[in-house]
C-alpha positions as CSV (number, residue, x, y, z in Angstrom):
1,X,-39.8,-53.5,-30.4
2,X,-38.8,-50.9,-28.1
3,X,-38.6,-53.7,-25.4
4,X,-36.6,-55.8,-27.6
5,X,-33.0,-55.5,-27.1
6,X,-31.7,-57.1,-30.0
7,X,-33.5,-55.3,-32.6
8,X,-32.7,-52.2,-31.1
9,X,-28.8,-53.3,-31.4
10,X,-29.3,-54.3,-34.9
11,X,-30.9,-50.8,-35.4
12,X,-28.4,-49.1,-34.0
13,X,-25.6,-50.7,-35.4
14,X,-26.8,-50.5,-39.0
15,X,-28.2,-46.7,-38.5
16,X,-24.3,-45.7,-37.5
17,X,-22.4,-47.5,-39.9
18,X,-24.7,-46.6,-43.0
19,X,-24.8,-42.9,-42.1
20,X,-21.0,-43.3,-42.9
21,X,-21.4,-45.9,-45.8
22,X,-23.9,-42.9,-47.2
23,X,-20.9,-40.4,-46.6
24,X,-18.1,-42.5,-48.2
25,X,-20.6,-43.2,-51.5
26,X,-20.7,-39.9,-51.8
27,X,-17.2,-38.8,-50.9
28,X,-15.5,-41.7,-52.6
29,X,-16.8,-40.9,-56.3
30,X,-16.6,-37.5,-55.9
31,X,-13.0,-37.3,-54.9
32,X,-12.1,-39.6,-57.9
33,X,-14.4,-37.0,-60.3
34,X,-12.5,-34.0,-58.9
35,X,-8.6,-35.6,-58.9
36,X,-9.3,-37.0,-62.4
37,X,-12.1,-35.1,-64.2
38,X,-13.3,-38.4,-65.5
39,X,-16.7,-40.1,-65.3
40,X,-15.5,-43.1,-66.4
41,X,-12.9,-43.7,-63.9
42,X,-15.3,-42.8,-61.2
43,X,-17.6,-45.8,-62.3
44,X,-14.6,-47.9,-62.4
45,X,-14.3,-47.1,-58.3
46,X,-17.8,-48.2,-58.2
47,X,-18.0,-50.8,-59.7
48,X,-15.0,-52.0,-58.0
49,X,-16.9,-51.8,-54.7
50,X,-20.0,-53.6,-56.3
51,X,-18.3,-56.7,-57.5
52,X,-17.0,-58.6,-54.7
53,X,-21.0,-59.0,-54.2
54,X,-21.4,-60.9,-57.8
55,X,-17.6,-62.8,-56.9
56,X,-18.2,-63.8,-53.1
57,X,-21.9,-63.1,-52.4
58,X,-22.7,-67.2,-53.2
59,X,-20.2,-68.3,-50.9
60,X,-21.0,-66.0,-48.3
61,X,-23.9,-68.1,-47.5
62,X,-21.9,-70.9,-46.5
63,X,-19.9,-68.2,-44.2
64,X,-23.2,-67.3,-42.3
65,X,-24.4,-71.1,-42.4
66,X,-21.2,-71.7,-40.4
67,X,-20.1,-68.8,-38.0
68,X,-24.4,-67.4,-37.6
69,X,-25.8,-64.4,-38.3
70,X,-23.9,-62.4,-35.1
71,X,-20.6,-63.4,-36.1
72,X,-20.8,-62.8,-39.7
73,X,-21.9,-59.3,-39.1
74,X,-18.6,-59.1,-36.2
75,X,-16.6,-59.9,-38.9
76,X,-17.2,-57.9,-41.5
77,X,-17.6,-55.1,-39.5
78,X,-14.3,-55.8,-37.9
79,X,-12.6,-55.8,-41.0
80,X,-14.6,-53.0,-43.2
81,X,-12.9,-50.7,-40.2
82,X,-9.5,-50.9,-41.0
83,X,-9.5,-51.5,-44.7
84,X,-11.4,-47.8,-44.9
85,X,-8.9,-46.5,-43.2
86,X,-6.3,-47.6,-46.2
87,X,-7.7,-45.0,-48.7
88,X,-7.4,-42.3,-46.6
89,X,-3.5,-43.3,-45.0
90,X,-2.2,-43.8,-48.9
91,X,-3.2,-40.2,-49.8
92,X,-2.0,-38.6,-47.1
93,X,1.7,-40.1,-47.6
94,X,1.2,-39.2,-51.6
95,X,0.9,-43.2,-52.4
96,X,-2.8,-43.6,-53.2
97,X,-2.2,-44.9,-57.0
98,X,-5.6,-45.3,-59.0
99,X,-4.6,-49.5,-58.8
100,X,-4.3,-49.1,-55.2
101,X,-8.0,-46.8,-55.0
102,X,-9.6,-49.8,-56.7
103,X,-7.9,-52.4,-54.5
104,X,-9.1,-50.9,-51.4
105,X,-12.4,-50.2,-52.7
106,X,-12.8,-53.8,-53.8
107,X,-11.6,-55.3,-50.3
108,X,-14.3,-53.4,-48.7
109,X,-16.7,-54.2,-51.1
110,X,-15.7,-58.3,-50.4
111,X,-17.9,-57.9,-46.8
112,X,-20.8,-56.0,-47.8
113,X,-22.9,-59.7,-49.0
114,X,-22.3,-61.6,-45.8
115,X,-23.3,-58.4,-43.6
116,X,-26.4,-57.8,-46.0
117,X,-27.1,-61.7,-45.6
118,X,-26.8,-62.0,-41.6
119,X,-28.3,-58.5,-41.0
120,X,-31.5,-60.0,-43.3
121,X,-31.4,-63.4,-42.0
122,X,-31.5,-62.1,-38.3
123,X,-34.7,-60.6,-38.1
124,X,-36.8,-63.2,-37.9
125,X,-34.8,-64.5,-35.1
126,X,-35.7,-61.3,-32.9
127,X,-39.4,-60.5,-34.0
128,X,-40.9,-64.5,-35.6
129,X,-41.4,-65.7,-38.3
130,X,-44.8,-63.9,-39.3
131,X,-44.4,-62.4,-42.6
132,X,-46.1,-59.4,-42.2
133,X,-44.2,-58.5,-38.8
134,X,-41.1,-59.4,-40.8
135,X,-42.4,-56.7,-43.7
136,X,-43.1,-54.0,-40.9
137,X,-39.9,-54.4,-38.8
138,X,-38.3,-54.4,-42.3
139,X,-40.2,-51.3,-43.1
140,X,-38.4,-49.8,-40.1
141,X,-35.2,-50.8,-40.2
142,X,-35.5,-49.5,-43.7
143,X,-36.7,-46.3,-42.4
144,X,-33.6,-46.2,-40.0
145,X,-31.3,-46.6,-42.8
146,X,-32.7,-43.9,-44.8
147,X,-32.4,-41.3,-41.6
148,X,-28.6,-42.7,-42.3
149,X,-29.2,-41.6,-46.0
150,X,-30.5,-38.3,-45.0
151,X,-27.8,-37.2,-42.6
152,X,-25.0,-38.6,-44.6
153,X,-24.9,-37.4,-47.5
154,X,-25.4,-33.9,-46.1
155,X,-22.7,-34.5,-43.7
156,X,-20.8,-35.6,-46.5
157,X,-21.0,-32.8,-48.6
158,X,-20.0,-30.2,-45.4
159,X,-17.1,-32.3,-44.0
160,X,-15.9,-32.3,-48.2
161,X,-16.4,-28.5,-48.5
162,X,-14.7,-27.7,-44.9
163,X,-12.2,-30.5,-45.2
164,X,-11.5,-33.4,-48.3
165,X,-12.9,-36.5,-49.3
166,X,-10.1,-38.7,-47.6
167,X,-11.4,-37.1,-44.4
168,X,-14.9,-38.8,-44.6
169,X,-13.5,-42.1,-45.0
170,X,-12.1,-41.5,-41.9
171,X,-15.2,-41.2,-40.5
172,X,-16.6,-44.4,-41.8
173,X,-14.3,-46.5,-40.5
174,X,-15.0,-45.0,-36.7
175,X,-18.8,-46.3,-37.8
176,X,-17.8,-49.2,-38.6
177,X,-16.0,-49.9,-35.4
178,X,-19.2,-48.4,-33.2
179,X,-21.1,-50.9,-35.4
180,X,-19.0,-53.8,-34.0
181,X,-19.5,-52.9,-30.6
182,X,-23.2,-52.5,-30.7
183,X,-23.7,-55.9,-32.1
184,X,-21.2,-57.6,-29.7
185,X,-22.1,-56.2,-26.7
186,X,-26.3,-55.7,-27.2
187,X,-27.6,-58.2,-29.8
188,X,-28.3,-61.9,-28.3
189,X,-29.5,-63.4,-31.5
190,X,-28.2,-64.5,-34.6
191,X,-26.6,-68.0,-33.4
192,X,-25.7,-70.9,-35.8
193,X,-28.5,-72.6,-37.5
194,X,-28.6,-76.2,-37.6
195,X,-27.8,-77.4,-41.3
196,X,-29.9,-80.1,-43.1
197,X,-28.9,-82.2,-46.2
198,X,-30.9,-79.7,-48.3
199,X,-29.0,-76.9,-47.3
200,X,-25.5,-78.5,-47.5
201,X,-23.4,-77.0,-50.3
202,X,-22.1,-73.7,-51.5
203,X,-25.1,-73.6,-54.1
204,X,-27.8,-74.9,-52.0
205,X,-29.6,-71.4,-52.1
206,X,-29.3,-71.3,-55.7
207,X,-31.1,-74.6,-56.2
208,X,-33.6,-73.1,-53.6
209,X,-34.2,-70.3,-56.1
210,X,-34.1,-72.0,-59.1
211,X,-36.9,-74.7,-58.0
212,X,-39.4,-71.4,-56.5
213,X,-41.9,-70.6,-59.3
214,X,-42.0,-67.0,-57.7
215,X,-37.9,-66.3,-56.9
216,X,-36.6,-67.6,-59.9
217,X,-37.9,-65.4,-62.3
218,X,-38.1,-62.4,-59.8
219,X,-34.0,-62.4,-59.3
220,X,-33.6,-62.4,-63.2
221,X,-36.0,-59.3,-63.4
222,X,-34.4,-57.8,-60.4
223,X,-30.9,-58.3,-62.2
224,X,-32.2,-56.1,-65.0
225,X,-33.4,-53.4,-62.2
226,X,-29.9,-53.2,-61.0
227,X,-28.1,-52.4,-64.1
228,X,-30.2,-49.8,-65.0
229,X,-30.6,-48.1,-61.5
230,X,-27.1,-48.2,-60.6
231,X,-26.2,-45.6,-63.3
232,X,-28.7,-42.8,-61.3
233,X,-25.8,-42.6,-59.1
234,X,-23.3,-41.5,-61.8
235,X,-26.0,-39.2,-63.2
236,X,-26.7,-37.5,-59.7
237,X,-23.1,-36.9,-59.5
238,X,-22.7,-35.9,-62.6
239,X,-25.6,-33.0,-62.2
240,X,-23.9,-31.6,-59.5
241,X,-20.4,-31.7,-60.6
242,X,-21.5,-30.3,-64.0
243,X,-24.8,-28.9,-64.0
244,X,-24.5,-27.2,-60.6
245,X,-21.2,-25.7,-60.2
246,X,-19.1,-28.4,-58.9
247,X,-20.9,-27.8,-55.4
248,X,-20.0,-30.4,-52.9
249,X,-23.0,-28.7,-50.6
250,X,-25.4,-29.6,-54.0
251,X,-24.4,-33.2,-54.5
252,X,-25.2,-34.0,-50.5
253,X,-28.2,-32.2,-50.8
254,X,-29.2,-34.5,-53.9
255,X,-28.1,-37.5,-52.5
256,X,-30.1,-36.2,-49.0
257,X,-33.0,-36.0,-51.0
258,X,-32.8,-39.9,-51.8
259,X,-32.8,-40.4,-48.3
260,X,-35.7,-38.6,-47.4
261,X,-38.1,-39.9,-50.2
262,X,-37.1,-43.3,-49.1
263,X,-38.0,-42.3,-45.2
264,X,-41.4,-41.1,-46.4
265,X,-41.6,-44.5,-48.3
266,X,-40.6,-46.5,-45.5
267,X,-43.3,-45.0,-43.3
268,X,-45.7,-45.6,-45.5
269,X,-44.6,-49.0,-46.3
270,X,-44.5,-49.9,-42.9
271,X,-48.7,-48.8,-42.4
272,X,-49.3,-50.9,-45.6
273,X,-47.4,-53.8,-45.2
274,X,-49.8,-54.4,-42.3
275,X,-53.2,-54.0,-44.7
276,X,-51.9,-54.6,-48.7
277,X,-51.4,-57.4,-50.7
278,X,-47.1,-57.6,-50.6
279,X,-47.0,-58.3,-53.9
280,X,-49.4,-56.1,-55.6
281,X,-47.8,-53.3,-52.7
282,X,-44.2,-54.2,-54.6
283,X,-45.7,-53.8,-58.3
284,X,-47.0,-50.0,-57.8
285,X,-43.9,-49.1,-56.7
286,X,-41.6,-50.8,-59.0
287,X,-43.8,-49.3,-62.1
288,X,-43.9,-45.6,-60.3
289,X,-40.8,-45.9,-59.3
290,X,-38.5,-44.3,-62.4
291,X,-41.3,-41.8,-63.7
292,X,-40.1,-38.7,-61.7
293,X,-36.6,-39.0,-63.0
294,X,-37.6,-37.8,-66.7
295,X,-37.5,-34.4,-64.4
296,X,-34.0,-34.3,-64.1
297,X,-33.5,-33.9,-68.5
298,X,-34.9,-30.3,-67.6
299,X,-32.6,-27.5,-66.3
300,X,-34.0,-27.4,-62.4
301,X,-33.4,-25.5,-59.9
302,X,-30.9,-27.9,-57.5
303,X,-33.7,-27.5,-54.9
304,X,-36.4,-29.2,-57.4
305,X,-33.9,-31.8,-58.7
306,X,-33.5,-32.9,-54.8
307,X,-37.1,-33.2,-54.5
308,X,-37.3,-35.2,-57.8
309,X,-34.6,-37.7,-56.5
310,X,-36.7,-37.7,-53.4
311,X,-40.0,-38.4,-55.4
312,X,-38.0,-41.6,-57.1
313,X,-36.6,-42.7,-54.1
314,X,-39.8,-43.1,-51.9
315,X,-40.7,-45.9,-54.2
316,X,-38.2,-48.2,-53.5
317,X,-39.2,-49.3,-49.7
318,X,-42.4,-50.0,-51.5
319,X,-40.4,-52.2,-53.6
320,X,-37.9,-53.6,-51.0
321,X,-39.5,-54.2,-47.7
322,X,-42.7,-56.6,-49.2
323,X,-40.4,-58.4,-51.2
324,X,-37.7,-59.0,-48.5
325,X,-40.6,-60.4,-46.2
326,X,-41.7,-62.7,-48.7
327,X,-38.0,-64.0,-49.5
328,X,-37.4,-64.8,-46.3
329,X,-40.8,-66.3,-44.7
330,X,-40.8,-68.4,-47.6
331,X,-37.5,-69.8,-47.5
332,X,-36.8,-72.6,-44.5
333,X,-34.7,-71.4,-41.8
334,X,-31.7,-73.3,-42.4
335,X,-31.6,-72.0,-46.2
336,X,-32.0,-68.3,-45.4
337,X,-28.3,-67.4,-45.2
338,X,-27.7,-68.9,-48.3
339,X,-30.8,-68.1,-50.4
340,X,-30.5,-64.5,-49.1
341,X,-27.0,-63.9,-50.0
342,X,-27.7,-66.0,-53.4
343,X,-30.9,-63.8,-54.2
344,X,-28.2,-60.5,-53.4
345,X,-25.6,-62.0,-55.5
346,X,-27.8,-62.6,-58.9
347,X,-29.8,-59.5,-58.3
348,X,-26.8,-57.5,-58.3
349,X,-24.6,-59.5,-60.9
350,X,-25.2,-57.0,-63.2
351,X,-24.2,-53.8,-60.8
352,X,-20.8,-53.1,-61.9
353,X,-21.4,-53.2,-65.5
354,X,-24.3,-50.4,-64.7
355,X,-21.8,-48.3,-62.9
356,X,-19.5,-48.6,-65.9
357,X,-22.0,-47.9,-68.8
358,X,-23.1,-45.1,-67.0
359,X,-20.1,-43.6,-66.8
360,X,-19.3,-44.3,-70.6
361,X,-22.7,-43.0,-71.8
362,X,-22.5,-39.7,-69.5
363,X,-18.8,-39.1,-70.7
364,X,-20.2,-39.0,-74.8
365,X,-23.7,-37.6,-73.8
366,X,-25.5,-34.2,-72.5
367,X,-27.1,-34.7,-68.9
368,X,-30.7,-34.2,-71.0
369,X,-30.0,-37.3,-72.6
370,X,-28.5,-39.2,-70.7
371,X,-32.0,-38.4,-68.0
372,X,-34.0,-39.1,-70.5
373,X,-32.3,-42.5,-71.7
374,X,-31.7,-44.1,-68.2
375,X,-35.3,-43.5,-66.8
376,X,-37.0,-45.0,-70.1
377,X,-34.8,-48.3,-69.7
378,X,-35.7,-48.5,-66.2
379,X,-39.2,-48.0,-66.7
380,X,-39.2,-51.0,-69.4
381,X,-37.4,-52.9,-66.6
382,X,-40.0,-51.9,-64.1
383,X,-42.9,-53.0,-66.3
384,X,-41.1,-56.3,-66.5
385,X,-40.5,-56.8,-62.9
386,X,-44.4,-56.0,-62.1
387,X,-45.0,-59.0,-64.9
388,X,-43.1,-61.4,-62.7
389,X,-44.8,-60.5,-59.9
390,X,-48.5,-60.3,-61.3
391,X,-47.8,-63.7,-62.9
392,X,-46.3,-65.7,-59.9
393,X,-48.7,-64.2,-57.5
394,X,-50.4,-67.7,-56.6
395,X,-47.4,-69.6,-56.9
396,X,-47.2,-71.7,-53.5
397,X,-45.6,-70.8,-50.4
398,X,-42.4,-73.0,-50.5
399,X,-40.8,-75.2,-53.1
400,X,-39.8,-78.5,-52.3
401,X,-35.9,-79.2,-52.5
402,X,-34.6,-82.7,-52.5
403,X,-32.4,-83.4,-50.0
404,X,-29.4,-84.1,-52.0
405,X,-26.2,-81.9,-51.6
406,X,-24.0,-80.4,-54.3
407,X,-21.6,-77.8,-54.6
């Protein structure tokens, strides 16, 4: 793996850019909460960043098919770097209205879907089509990403306390520029894949998912999971602001707990993917994942709350790495870009409503009630998700998709 130059380039680009993204994910909602005091407005901002995934995710698959994974990643990083600078520039000149903040956040989020689809499509090109190899590399990538989730929030907390939230956004813009250069110079994979009749059309990925005995029900279940799980972000922001004295340092450590737990989970997933049934591994992870969150209903010291967020995040790679490997290898090469972006689009479609709903809920209930209701809903959704995995575990590897173009 260390000799694979393209893989190292992808990992380096993601590690740096996701560190900046993790910083912004802490700083931007905190900025809204600190300046407006409104958890509802905080939910609107997070929803604005996720909404483009639902709107543009499926068409993004056609963009990846047309340009190839590498060019699509370059396009996304090249656009997000200057767009991220819009918010601090408007803030510095006194021109940042709430509407402008929503618009800039929406614009940055519009490039998330094609980047995600490209970064996952490129993996089999650099490591081959073996399902377990893809799962192992996926776990390694997840581990690298989680290093960013540890470092980013802690750096954000320090930088917010020393300067201001908009300064964090400037750093994020610089990380997108670094990612652009790393991919342009180092990565040699991700060329355009020749299309066939069944891969043509904007909705080719959706058709494949709909006809697949596993992927169709799985995506619907994931949509419900994301609806509930996104509320955790709102809840953790609320913990730091209302329970721990509006401390940006505590906020950084709470989100750093997510990263530390997920990093340990990624290491475990890398090892388990080599010898475990991938569907069963995901099933165990999805059922266990929400259980630690019930402890946040208690008035814990912030360090204990950080351990809880880490325990929750530990199980996410055990769910995501196997499922992404199954999804990637299960899909024909010419359909991968469209299927991956379609899966992400449908799975995250309810995400903005999760942010909005959680923001409104926290506006009307206590943190204790919030962290009783949300984990309970997530546990119910996880059981349903596990049922889908187990029921369809014996499904055929690939379904036949008629060679007709629609959409």
